[in-house]
C-alpha positions, 0 to 999 in steps of 0.5 A: 719711554726712555729704556733706563727709566722703564727698567727702573720703574720711574713712573711708578716711583714718581706716582708713589711719591706724588701720592704720598705728598697729596695724602699729606696735603689732604689729611694734614690741614686739620685736626689730623695733623695734630692727632697723626703728627708723627705719620704726616710730619715725620714718617711719610716725608722720611719714606719719600726721601728714602724712595727718592734716594733709592730711585736716584741710586738705581738711575745712577748705576744704570747711567754709569753702565751706559754713559761715557767715561767723560761723564762718570764724575758728573753722573756720580755727583748728581746722586751726591747732590740728591743726598745733600738735599735729602739731609736738608729735608730731614732738618726741615722735618724738625723732629724735636719741635724746636723753634726760634733756634737762631732767630727771635723773629722767625719761628721756623728758623730750622729752615735757615739751618737746612740751607747749608745742605740745600745750598751745597746740593743745589750748588753742585747741580748748578755747577753740573748744569753750567758744565753741561751747557758749556760742553753741549751748547757752547755757553760763553762767558758773556752769556754766563755773565748776563744770566748771572745778572738776570738772576741777581736782579730777580733775587734782589727784587724777590728778597726785598718783598720778603725781608723782615726787619730785626732778623738775625744776621745769620738768617739775613746772610743765609736766606739772601744768599740762597735766594740768589742761588735758587734764582740762578737755578731757574735762570740757567734751567730756563737757558737749557730749555731755550738751547734745547730747542735745537735738539728737541730732547724731552729729557732736557725739557724735563730737567729744565722744568725741574730746576725751575720748580726747585726755585718755585718750591723755595719761593713758597718756603720764603713767601709763606712759611719762613717770612709770612705773618711777621715770621710765624708762617702759614704752617702746615699749609705752606709745607704741604704745597711746598712738598708737592712741588719739591717732590716733583722737582726732585723727580725731574732732576733725577733725570739729569744723568740720563739727559747728560748722556742722551745730549752728549750722544746726540751732539756727537752724531750731529757733529 
């Protein structure tokens, strides 16, 4: 196992996070959701977010201690991205139980509000990923434009299936834009996976999978929580399924700083 991860007890943290997510899914689909709502909907997700932030900070500090100065900014920004996404998680908890905030059609439209933070966090990670692909795998402008085109077509086809008439312009603009962003995450993450075949670094495969799972998690939100049942959504089942995949995605994306360091070091040796 990667020495940095062993020292930070990465596996133990991830197993704890996934364990909490499965507990929420198993006990949160029936009467227990109503009788223990504070625990299943608020406190356990909050504990998960704190565990993610704690592990992310430890990996950040360890990565800064072994990484080159050229990667310091990228390593620090990875944790900033995690922090922004965690803010989105807190909005999605919806502690005040307020629905139809911005939209008369979509009940769980607090999910739309959280896009501001998730888009900032994932947008930052996407920028860092593109930087890495250019630096380590010689990503060209032509390749970039082709990948953007693939993401745009995928997002358009996906969103066309989800779209509900009469939703607010606010919901339409944010959800459509975010659909494109998460498609970019998956497409550029897939490109990292392909380009990494030459190096064969397992960390890069894990990070690539993290980016792809981020798209899958948000696709579940759109398909089953936000737009399903004419805006009512399949709640809380969709929430539980999303949370399991989302936690897995975030756990893999925590490896991004270490993947940057190991990729840079291996490329230096190959050159």
